Backbone as JSON Lines, residues from 0, in Angstrom:
{"i":0,"aa":"M","n":[129.59,-60.94,34.82],"ca":[129.19,-60.35,35.68],"c":[129.18,-61.23,37.03]}
{"i":1,"aa":"D","n":[129.59,-60.63,38.06],"ca":[129.83,-61.5,39.3],"c":[128.79,-61.23,40.31]}
{"i":2,"aa":"E","n":[128.94,-61.79,41.36],"ca":[127.89,-61.73,42.55],"c":[128.01,-60.37,43.04]}
{"i":3,"aa":"K","n":[128.99,-59.78,43.22],"ca":[129.2,-58.52,43.82],"c":[128.49,-57.41,42.75]}
{"i":4,"aa":"D","n":[128.58,-57.58,41.63],"ca":[127.98,-56.63,40.6],"c":[126.53,-56.88,40.69]}
{"i":5,"aa":"L","n":[126.11,-58.16,40.94],"ca":[124.83,-58.34,41.02],"c":[124.12,-57.71,42.31]}
{"i":6,"aa":"K","n":[124.71,-57.73,43.3],"ca":[124.57,-57.32,44.43],"c":[124.5,-55.8,44.46]}
{"i":7,"aa":"K","n":[125.31,-55.11,43.78],"ca":[125.39,-53.81,43.58],"c":[124.19,-53.39,42.8]}
{"i":8,"aa":"I","n":[124.09,-54.13,41.68],"ca":[122.86,-53.66,40.73],"c":[121.49,-53.95,41.66]}
{"i":9,"aa":"E","n":[121.49,-55.05,42.22],"ca":[120.39,-55.25,43.09],"c":[120.2,-54.15,44.03]}
{"i":10,"aa":"G","n":[121.22,-53.71,44.73],"ca":[121.25,-52.59,45.65],"c":[120.77,-51.3,45.07]}
{"i":11,"aa":"M","n":[121.25,-51.19,43.8],"ca":[120.88,-49.89,43.12],"c":[119.5,-49.92,42.75]}
{"i":12,"aa":"F","n":[118.9,-51.21,42.32],"ca":[117.7,-51.45,41.99],"c":[116.64,-51.33,42.98]}
{"i":13,"aa":"K","n":[117.04,-51.61,44.2],"ca":[116.45,-51.5,45.5],"c":[116.19,-49.96,45.94]}
{"i":14,"aa":"H","n":[117.39,-49.41,45.71],"ca":[117.51,-47.89,46.09],"c":[116.58,-47.13,45.07]}
{"i":15,"aa":"H","n":[116.85,-47.52,43.74],"ca":[115.94,-46.79,42.84],"c":[114.26,-47.07,42.91]}
{"i":16,"aa":"T","n":[114.2,-48.47,43.26],"ca":[112.66,-48.7,43.62],"c":[112.22,-48.2,44.74]}
{"i":17,"aa":"G","n":[112.91,-47.97,45.82],"ca":[112.78,-47.27,47.1],"c":[112.46,-45.73,46.75]}
{"i":18,"aa":"V","n":[113.21,-44.98,45.85],"ca":[113.14,-43.73,45.45],"c":[111.72,-43.58,44.71]}
{"i":19,"aa":"L","n":[111.66,-44.66,43.73],"ca":[110.35,-44.43,43.1],"c":[109.17,-44.7,43.86]}
{"i":20,"aa":"V","n":[109.11,-45.65,44.9],"ca":[107.98,-45.64,45.93],"c":[107.8,-44.78,46.56]}
{"i":21,"aa":"E","n":[108.92,-44.0,47.23],"ca":[108.86,-42.78,48.09],"c":[108.16,-41.63,47.06]}
{"i":22,"aa":"S","n":[108.51,-41.55,45.95],"ca":[108.03,-40.59,45.11],"c":[106.62,-40.87,44.73]}
{"i":23,"aa":"F","n":[106.29,-42.15,44.42],"ca":[104.72,-42.65,44.39],"c":[104.05,-42.24,45.64]}
{"i":24,"aa":"K","n":[104.67,-42.7,46.74],"ca":[103.86,-42.49,48.01],"c":[103.51,-41.0,48.2]}
{"i":25,"aa":"H","n":[104.68,-40.06,47.87],"ca":[104.43,-38.73,48.03],"c":[103.39,-38.13,47.14]}
{"i":26,"aa":"K","n":[103.38,-38.57,45.98],"ca":[102.53,-38.16,44.99],"c":[101.01,-38.7,45.35]}
{"i":27,"aa":"L","n":[101.03,-40.1,45.94],"ca":[99.67,-40.51,46.33],"c":[99.15,-39.73,47.61]}
{"i":28,"aa":"D","n":[100.27,-39.19,48.49],"ca":[99.85,-38.5,49.72],"c":[99.12,-37.07,49.06]}
{"i":29,"aa":"L","n":[99.86,-36.53,48.13],"ca":[99.35,-35.4,47.6],"c":[97.97,-35.61,46.99]}
{"i":30,"aa":"V","n":[97.55,-36.66,46.3],"ca":[96.25,-37.01,45.7],"c":[95.52,-37.35,46.89]}
{"i":31,"aa":"V","n":[95.68,-37.98,47.86],"ca":[95.02,-38.29,49.0],"c":[94.48,-36.85,49.68]}
{"i":32,"aa":"E","n":[95.49,-35.87,49.82],"ca":[95.47,-34.46,50.58],"c":[94.29,-33.74,49.72]}
{"i":33,"aa":"G","n":[94.7,-33.83,48.29],"ca":[93.66,-33.17,47.45],"c":[92.2,-33.89,47.55]}
{"i":34,"aa":"Q","n":[92.17,-35.29,47.53],"ca":[90.85,-35.65,47.79],"c":[90.23,-35.45,49.09]}
{"i":35,"aa":"Q","n":[90.92,-35.24,50.16],"ca":[90.38,-34.94,51.47],"c":[89.88,-33.26,51.42]}
{"i":36,"aa":"A","n":[90.78,-32.54,50.64],"ca":[90.41,-31.11,50.53],"c":[89.05,-31.03,49.69]}
{"i":37,"aa":"L","n":[88.88,-32.01,48.86],"ca":[87.57,-31.85,47.75],"c":[86.39,-32.26,48.77]}
{"i":38,"aa":"V","n":[86.83,-33.39,49.56],"ca":[85.71,-33.98,50.43],"c":[85.2,-32.92,51.27]}
{"i":39,"aa":"E","n":[86.12,-32.1,52.05],"ca":[85.8,-31.28,52.93],"c":[85.04,-29.99,52.15]}
{"i":40,"aa":"K","n":[85.34,-29.62,50.98],"ca":[84.71,-28.61,50.21],"c":[83.26,-29.24,49.8]}
{"i":41,"aa":"V","n":[83.28,-30.45,49.47],"ca":[81.86,-31.05,49.17],"c":[80.96,-31.01,50.28]}
{"i":42,"aa":"D","n":[81.52,-31.6,51.52],"ca":[80.77,-31.28,52.79],"c":[80.4,-30.06,53.11]}
{"i":43,"aa":"G","n":[81.31,-28.98,52.93],"ca":[80.86,-27.72,53.02],"c":[79.8,-27.4,52.09]}
{"i":44,"aa":"M","n":[79.74,-27.7,50.8],"ca":[78.81,-27.55,49.87],"c":[77.44,-28.2,50.21]}
{"i":45,"aa":"G","n":[77.6,-29.41,50.71],"ca":[76.41,-30.13,51.16],"c":[75.67,-29.37,52.27]}
{"i":46,"aa":"T","n":[76.47,-28.77,53.26],"ca":[75.83,-27.72,54.46],"c":[75.06,-26.55,53.72]}
{"i":47,"aa":"R","n":[75.83,-25.98,52.69],"ca":[75.33,-24.74,52.22],"c":[74.11,-25.28,51.38]}
{"i":48,"aa":"L","n":[74.02,-26.34,50.67],"ca":[72.9,-26.72,49.88],"c":[71.89,-26.85,50.74]}
{"i":49,"aa":"D","n":[72.0,-27.67,51.85],"ca":[71.03,-27.79,52.95],"c":[70.36,-26.5,53.33]}
{"i":50,"aa":"S","n":[71.36,-25.5,53.68],"ca":[70.83,-24.23,54.04],"c":[69.86,-23.62,52.91]}
{"i":51,"aa":"I","n":[70.27,-23.73,51.72],"ca":[69.71,-23.19,50.62],"c":[68.32,-23.86,50.27]}
{"i":52,"aa":"E","n":[68.31,-25.32,50.57],"ca":[67.13,-25.86,50.41],"c":[66.21,-25.65,51.43]}
{"i":53,"aa":"R","n":[66.44,-25.37,52.65],"ca":[65.69,-24.89,53.76],"c":[64.99,-23.52,53.45]}
{"i":54,"aa":"R","n":[65.82,-22.59,52.92],"ca":[65.42,-21.14,52.44],"c":[64.56,-21.42,51.39]}
{"i":55,"aa":"L","n":[64.72,-22.2,50.43],"ca":[63.63,-22.33,49.37],"c":[62.19,-23.02,49.93]}
{"i":56,"aa":"D","n":[62.45,-23.95,50.89],"ca":[61.19,-24.34,51.47],"c":[60.31,-23.22,52.23]}
{"i":57,"aa":"R","n":[61.17,-22.48,52.88],"ca":[60.47,-21.27,53.47],"c":[59.82,-20.45,52.34]}
{"i":58,"aa":"L","n":[60.5,-20.21,51.41],"ca":[60.12,-19.35,50.21],"c":[58.83,-19.87,49.64]}
{"i":59,"aa":"E","n":[58.97,-21.35,49.49],"ca":[57.68,-22.05,48.83],"c":[56.51,-21.88,49.79]}
{"i":60,"aa":"V","n":[56.68,-21.9,50.95],"ca":[55.61,-21.74,52.01],"c":[54.99,-20.35,51.92]}
{"i":61,"aa":"K","n":[56.09,-19.41,51.76],"ca":[55.42,-17.88,51.47],"c":[54.82,-17.8,50.25]}
{"i":62,"aa":"V","n":[55.29,-18.36,49.18],"ca":[54.67,-18.21,47.97],"c":[53.05,-18.87,48.05]}
{"i":63,"aa":"D","n":[53.09,-19.98,48.78],"ca":[51.7,-20.5,48.91],"c":[50.82,-19.56,49.73]}
{"i":64,"aa":"V","n":[51.42,-19.07,50.8],"ca":[50.58,-18.1,51.52],"c":[50.0,-16.98,50.52]}
{"i":65,"aa":"L","n":[51.03,-16.39,49.86],"ca":[50.68,-15.31,48.99],"c":[49.67,-15.67,47.84]}
{"i":66,"aa":"E","n":[49.81,-16.86,47.37],"ca":[48.87,-17.37,46.26],"c":[47.72,-17.54,46.97]}
{"i":67,"aa":"T","n":[47.31,-17.92,48.24],"ca":[46.1,-17.97,48.97],"c":[45.66,-16.56,49.03]}
{"i":68,"aa":"K","n":[46.36,-15.72,49.58],"ca":[45.92,-14.3,49.75],"c":[45.42,-13.69,48.35]}
{"i":69,"aa":"I","n":[46.24,-13.83,47.35],"ca":[45.87,-13.43,45.94],"c":[44.65,-14.3,45.37]}
{"i":70,"aa":"D","n":[44.28,-15.42,45.72],"ca":[42.92,-16.02,45.37],"c":[41.96,-15.33,46.07]}
{"i":71,"aa":"A","n":[42.19,-15.2,47.6],"ca":[41.09,-14.39,48.19],"c":[41.02,-13.11,47.59]}
{"i":72,"aa":"I","n":[41.83,-12.32,47.42],"ca":[41.73,-10.97,46.7],"c":[40.84,-11.11,45.51]}
{"i":73,"aa":"E","n":[41.32,-12.0,44.75],"ca":[40.51,-12.1,43.28],"c":[39.05,-12.49,43.47]}
{"i":74,"aa":"E","n":[38.75,-13.41,44.54],"ca":[37.37,-13.67,44.88],"c":[36.54,-12.3,45.39]}
{"i":75,"aa":"R","n":[37.17,-11.55,46.17],"ca":[36.54,-10.28,46.69],"c":[36.59,-9.43,45.32]}
{"i":76,"aa":"V","n":[37.51,-9.24,44.61],"ca":[37.35,-8.38,43.47],"c":[36.28,-8.82,42.61]}
{"i":77,"aa":"S","n":[36.07,-10.22,42.42],"ca":[34.86,-10.75,41.61],"c":[33.51,-10.28,42.36]}
{"i":78,"aa":"A","n":[33.45,-10.5,43.61],"ca":[32.39,-10.0,44.28],"c":[32.09,-8.56,44.21]}
{"i":79,"aa":"I","n":[33.09,-7.67,44.31],"ca":[33.0,-6.42,44.03],"c":[32.41,-6.14,42.67]}
{"i":80,"aa":"A","n":[33.05,-6.53,41.76],"ca":[32.6,-6.4,40.31],"c":[30.9,-6.71,40.17]}
{"i":81,"aa":"V","n":[30.52,-7.82,40.77],"ca":[29.18,-8.08,40.87],"c":[28.39,-7.05,41.4]}
{"i":82,"aa":"I","n":[28.92,-6.58,42.53],"ca":[28.01,-5.58,43.32],"c":[27.98,-4.36,42.42]}
{"i":83,"aa":"V","n":[29.24,-3.82,41.9],"ca":[29.29,-2.69,41.08],"c":[28.42,-2.78,39.99]}
{"i":84,"aa":"S","n":[28.29,-3.98,39.24],"ca":[27.38,-4.28,38.17],"c":[25.88,-4.1,38.55]}
{"i":85,"aa":"A","n":[25.63,-4.55,39.77],"ca":[24.14,-4.34,40.24],"c":[23.86,-2.81,40.53]}
{"i":86,"aa":"I","n":[24.86,-2.16,41.19],"ca":[24.76,-0.68,41.32],"c":[24.52,0.04,40.13]}
{"i":87,"aa":"E","n":[25.23,-0.49,39.02],"ca":[25.08,0.32,37.73],"c":[23.75,0.12,37.16]}
{"i":88,"aa":"V","n":[23.2,-1.21,37.42],"ca":[21.81,-1.43,36.8],"c":[20.83,-0.53,37.69]}
{"i":89,"aa":"K","n":[21.1,-0.46,39.09],"ca":[20.16,0.42,39.97],"c":[20.29,1.84,39.66]}
{"i":90,"aa":"V","n":[21.48,2.32,39.41],"ca":[21.67,3.68,38.89],"c":[21.01,4.0,37.52]}
{"i":91,"aa":"G","n":[20.9,2.93,36.74],"ca":[20.35,3.24,35.41],"c":[18.87,3.32,35.65]}
{"i":92,"aa":"V","n":[18.16,2.44,36.66],"ca":[16.87,2.47,36.84],"c":[16.52,3.91,37.55]}
{"i":93,"aa":"I","n":[17.36,4.3,38.4],"ca":[17.0,5.56,39.17],"c":[17.09,6.83,38.13]}
{"i":94,"aa":"E","n":[18.1,6.6,37.09],"ca":[18.34,7.66,36.28],"c":[17.18,7.98,35.4]}
{"i":95,"aa":"E","n":[16.51,6.58,35.08],"ca":[15.32,6.65,34.29],"c":[13.85,7.1,35.0]}
{"i":96,"aa":"R","n":[13.99,6.74,36.31],"ca":[12.94,7.39,37.29],"c":[13.03,8.89,37.23]}
{"i":97,"aa":"V","n":[14.34,9.33,37.51],"ca":[14.56,10.82,37.73],"c":[14.24,11.51,36.33]}
{"i":98,"aa":"S","n":[14.42,10.93,35.24],"ca":[13.92,11.4,33.8],"c":[12.41,11.6,33.89]}
{"i":99,"aa":"V","n":[11.87,10.51,34.3],"ca":[10.32,10.54,34.28],"c":[9.78,11.62,35.2]}
{"i":100,"aa":"V","n":[10.29,11.66,36.42],"ca":[10.16,12.74,37.52],"c":[10.28,14.12,36.87]}
{"i":101,"aa":"E","n":[11.46,14.35,36.39],"ca":[11.59,15.74,35.57],"c":[10.68,15.97,34.58]}
{"i":102,"aa":"E","n":[10.29,14.97,33.78],"ca":[9.15,15.27,32.81],"c":[7.72,15.66,33.45]}
{"i":103,"aa":"K","n":[7.67,14.96,34.72],"ca":[6.33,15.28,35.42],"c":[6.51,16.57,36.0]}
{"i":104,"aa":"V","n":[7.57,17.01,36.6],"ca":[7.9,18.27,37.03],"c":[7.68,19.41,35.92]}
{"i":105,"aa":"V","n":[8.23,19.1,34.76],"ca":[7.98,20.25,33.71],"c":[6.51,20.32,33.47]}
{"i":106,"aa":"T","n":[5.79,19.19,33.36],"ca":[4.28,19.13,32.99],"c":[3.57,19.85,34.11]}
{"i":107,"aa":"I","n":[3.88,19.7,35.44],"ca":[3.39,20.43,36.51],"c":[3.57,21.89,36.42]}
{"i":108,"aa":"E","n":[4.9,22.26,36.09],"ca":[5.24,23.64,35.92],"c":[4.45,24.23,35.02]}
{"i":109,"aa":"E","n":[4.25,23.67,33.82],"ca":[3.46,24.13,32.83],"c":[1.82,24.53,33.5]}
{"i":110,"aa":"K","n":[1.45,23.24,33.96],"ca":[-0.04,23.56,34.57],"c":[-0.06,24.56,35.6]}
{"i":111,"aa":"V","n":[1.08,24.76,36.47],"ca":[1.02,25.79,37.42],"c":[0.96,27.13,36.83]}
{"i":112,"aa":"G","n":[1.83,27.3,35.72],"ca":[1.79,28.45,34.84],"c":[0.41,28.72,34.56]}
{"i":113,"aa":"T","n":[-0.35,27.83,33.86],"ca":[-1.76,28.03,33.34],"c":[-2.48,28.39,34.49]}
{"i":114,"aa":"I","n":[-2.44,27.72,35.54],"ca":[-3.39,28.0,36.84],"c":[-3.1,29.42,37.26]}
{"i":115,"aa":"E","n":[-1.75,29.77,37.29],"ca":[-1.41,31.22,37.8],"c":[-2.17,32.18,36.6]}
{"i":116,"aa":"A","n":[-2.03,31.76,35.43],"ca":[-2.73,32.8,34.29],"c":[-4.09,32.91,34.77]}
{"i":117,"aa":"K","n":[-4.69,31.67,34.99],"ca":[-6.18,31.71,35.28],"c":[-6.57,32.46,36.42]}
{"i":118,"aa":"V","n":[-5.76,32.37,37.54],"ca":[-5.97,33.05,38.88],"c":[-5.75,34.62,38.4]}
{"i":119,"aa":"S","n":[-4.78,34.93,37.71],"ca":[-4.56,36.5,37.39],"c":[-5.87,36.97,36.54]}
{"i":120,"aa":"A","n":[-6.27,36.14,35.56],"ca":[-7.49,36.61,34.88],"c":[-8.67,36.67,35.94]}
{"i":121,"aa":"I","n":[-8.79,35.73,36.81],"ca":[-9.85,35.75,37.81],"c":[-9.73,37.04,38.79]}
{"i":122,"aa":"E","n":[-8.49,37.13,39.16],"ca":[-8.35,38.41,39.99],"c":[-8.63,39.61,39.38]}
{"i":123,"aa":"E","n":[-8.45,39.83,37.96],"ca":[-8.66,40.95,37.19],"c":[-10.16,41.06,37.14]}
{"i":124,"aa":"K","n":[-10.79,40.09,36.99],"ca":[-12.34,39.74,36.78],"c":[-12.84,40.37,38.34]}
{"i":125,"aa":"L","n":[-12.36,39.85,39.32],"ca":[-12.83,40.09,40.57],"c":[-12.73,41.52,40.68]}
{"i":126,"aa":"D","n":[-11.4,42.23,40.45],"ca":[-11.21,43.58,40.72],"c":[-12.3,44.38,39.8]}
{"i":127,"aa":"T","n":[-12.66,43.9,38.68],"ca":[-13.44,44.58,37.85],"c":[-14.89,44.36,38.43]}
{"i":128,"aa":"V","n":[-15.23,43.31,38.82],"ca":[-16.64,43.26,39.5],"c":[-16.74,43.89,40.93]}
{"i":129,"aa":"A","n":[-15.61,44.05,41.53],"ca":[-15.45,44.93,42.8],"c":[-15.75,46.23,42.5]}
{"i":130,"aa":"A","n":[-14.99,46.87,41.49],"ca":[-15.12,48.14,41.16],"c":[-16.56,48.47,40.52]}
{"i":131,"aa":"D","n":[-17.05,47.38,39.82],"ca":[-18.4,47.7,39.35],"c":[-19.52,47.77,40.65]}
{"i":132,"aa":"L","n":[-19.1,46.83,41.5],"ca":[-20.04,46.78,42.61],"c":[-19.99,47.98,43.4]}
{"i":133,"aa":"S","n":[-18.92,48.52,43.71],"ca":[-18.71,49.84,44.48],"c":[-19.37,50.88,43.54]}
{"i":134,"aa":"A","n":[-19.32,50.93,42.24],"ca":[-19.96,52.03,41.57],"c":[-21.24,51.83,41.62]}
{"i":135,"aa":"H","n":[-21.81,50.61,41.58],"ca":[-23.35,50.41,41.67],"c":[-23.69,50.8,43.17]}
{"i":136,"aa":"R","n":[-23.13,50.65,44.05],"ca":[-23.39,50.84,45.51],"c":[-23.71,52.53,45.67]}
{"i":137,"aa":"A","n":[-22.61,53.06,45.07],"ca":[-22.46,54.67,45.08],"c":[-23.76,55.22,44.41]}
{"i":138,"aa":"D","n":[-24.1,54.52,43.19],"ca":[-25.12,55.0,42.35],"c":[-26.5,54.73,43.18]}
{"i":139,"aa":"T","n":[-26.68,53.5,43.73],"ca":[-27.82,53.21,44.46],"c":[-28.11,54.24,45.69]}
{"i":140,"aa":"E","n":[-26.93,54.49,46.47],"ca":[-27.07,55.4,47.41],"c":[-27.37,56.75,47.12]}
{"i":141,"aa":"V","n":[-27.02,57.28,46.07],"ca":[-27.01,58.63,45.55],"c":[-28.51,58.74,45.17]}
{"i":142,"aa":"Y","n":[-29.01,57.88,44.2],"ca":[-30.29,58.22,43.62],"c":[-31.56,57.85,44.55]}
{"i":143,"aa":"K","n":[-31.28,56.99,45.52],"ca":[-32.63,56.72,46.17],"c":[-32.44,56.92,47.75]}
{"i":144,"aa":"E","n":[-31.43,57.57,47.95],"ca":[-31.09,57.76,49.47],"c":[-31.1,56.44,50.11]}
{"i":145,"aa":"Y","n":[-30.96,55.46,49.55],"ca":[-30.98,54.17,50.06],"c":[-29.54,53.85,50.48]}
{"i":146,"aa":"K","n":[-29.59,53.28,51.81],"ca":[-28.24,52.89,52.27],"c":[-28.26,51.35,52.24]}
{"i":147,"aa":"V","n":[-27.0,51.0,51.85],"ca":[-26.74,49.41,51.79],"c":[-25.94,49.22,53.0]}
{"i":148,"aa":"S","n":[-26.32,48.23,53.84],"ca":[-25.86,47.98,54.95],"c":[-24.41,47.24,54.75]}
{"i":149,"aa":"E","n":[-23.52,47.46,55.61],"ca":[-22.17,46.83,55.46],"c":[-21.84,45.6,56.16]}
{"i":150,"aa":"H","n":[-22.93,44.83,56.18],"ca":[-22.65,43.57,56.94],"c":[-22.01,42.54,55.97]}
C-alpha cells in the first residue's frame, strides 16, 4: 500500500467518520429535542400540579370550615337532646299530676252526685213539709175560724 492509498483510506475514514459524526449529531439533536419536549411537558405538569395543589389547599380550608360547623351542630344537637330529656321528665311529672287531678275530679264528681241526691231528698222532704203545712193551715182556718197571717 502506498501513500496514495493511505490518503484515500484516510479520506474515506474521515468521510465515514464525518458521516458517523453527522448521524450521531443528528440523533443527539433528536434526543435533545425530545428532552426539551419532556422538560416543557414537565414544566407544564408543574404548573398544573401547582394549580391542583392550590385547589386542594382551598378544599382543605373548606373541609376545616365544614368540620367546625358540624362540631357546632353536634354541640347544638347535644344541647337539644338534654333539653328534650328535661322536657320528657317534666311531661312525665305533669302526666302524673294530671292523673292525680283526674282522680280527684272523679272523687268530686262522686261527692257532687251524693250531694245532689241528698239535695233531691231534702227538696222532697221540704215539698212534703210544705204540703203538710198548707194542709195544717187550711185545717186550722176551717175549724177555728182562725186566720194565720201571711207575714
